[in-house]
N, C-alpha and C positions, 0 to 999 in steps of 0.2 A: 504494500500500500504506500502511496506517495503523499507526502505532506509538504508544507512550505519548507523551503531551504533544502529540499532533496536534490541530490546530484544525479542526473540521468545521462545516458549515452545516446548519441544520435544513431538512428537506425536507417539512415539514408545517406546519399552522397551530396548533401547540401553544403558541406564544408565544415560543419560544427563537429568538434571532437566530443565535448560534453557540455551540458547545459544545466541551469539551475532553475528549479520550479519556484515561482514567486506567488502563484495563486492557483488553486484548483477551481475550475468553473463547474461546481456541483452545488445544487441548491440545498441538498439534504445535510451534508457535513463537509468538512474540509479534508477529506481523505479521498485520494484518487485511486481508482481501480482501472482495469483494462477497458479501454473505450472512452475514457473521460478526456475532456479537452482541458489543457493547462495553459497558463500564461508563463512563458519561460524567457530567460535571458541567457544569451550565449556567453560561456565563460572561456572556452578555448576553441580556436578554429584555425583553419588553413587560410593563410593570408591571400591566396590567389582567388578565392571565392568572393562573392559580393555581400557577405554577412558583415554586420557591424556589431561591436561588442556591447554597447549600452542600449540597443533597441530592444523592444519587447516583441516577441513573436508568439504565435499560437503553436501548440503541440498536441498531437494525438498520441495518447499513451498506448503502446503496442504490446509490450511485455513487462511483467513485474516479477521480481524475485520471490515474493511471498507466495505461498500455496493458494491457489484459487480452486474452489469447489464448483463443479458444474452440476447441471440439473440431473444428469445420469448417475451422479455419485462419485465420479472420478475426480482426482486431485491433480492439478497441473502446476508445475513450477519451472520457471525459466532461469537462465544463469545470469541475466543482467536486466536492469531497468532501461528500456529503450523507448524513444519517442521519435515521431516523425514531425519535421518542422514545416510550418505554414506561415505565410505572411499575414498581415492584418486583413487582407481581402480574401483569406483562405485559399491562396494560390500555393500549390505544393512547390517547395523550394528545391527539392532534389529531382533527379530523373530516374533513380533506381532505389530499390528498397533492399537492404541487406538482411539476411537471416529470415526466419519464419515470422509469421504474424499469427497472433492468437485467434483461434476459431471463434472466440466469443465476440470479436469485432464483426465477423460476418453475420452472426446471429442477430446482433444489435442493428446492423444495417437492414436486414430482412424484416425485422419487427418494427422498424421505424423509430427506434430510440436515437440512433445517430442519423443526422440529416445527410442524404445521399448527394445533395447538390453541393454541399461544402467539400465533400471528400470524393468527388467524381474521379480524380486522377488516380487514386489508389484503389478504387473499386475493382479494376481489372487485375491488380496484383493480389487482392484478397482471395479471389477464386482459386488461385494456385497454391495458397498457403496451407499450413498444417492445421 
């Protein structure tokens, strides 16, 4: 689970090495789970890319290190906390996604919990994910 001040790794080739969560956009509580949108700040990045250090970006939480329980009773744990970077207009900043994406995101897209219009660019990647 992700809270304020958590350090996350980038799961795409946007140029960020790792980012810091400054706010979880969740109305119930301030704890982020897979599929939540975060406000993030880039802490370390590759200088050849167009990212800036003090700007605020949106991020979609893709994997979490803590155990997640699914509806069928299975427990899933990933090896790192990863996030995909988006601009203020929800434009995907990378062109590729590294590693797997949680199956829970695909379920949330199909149920309408996550808005498909915001994340159109990654919908094609999710169909091939684990």
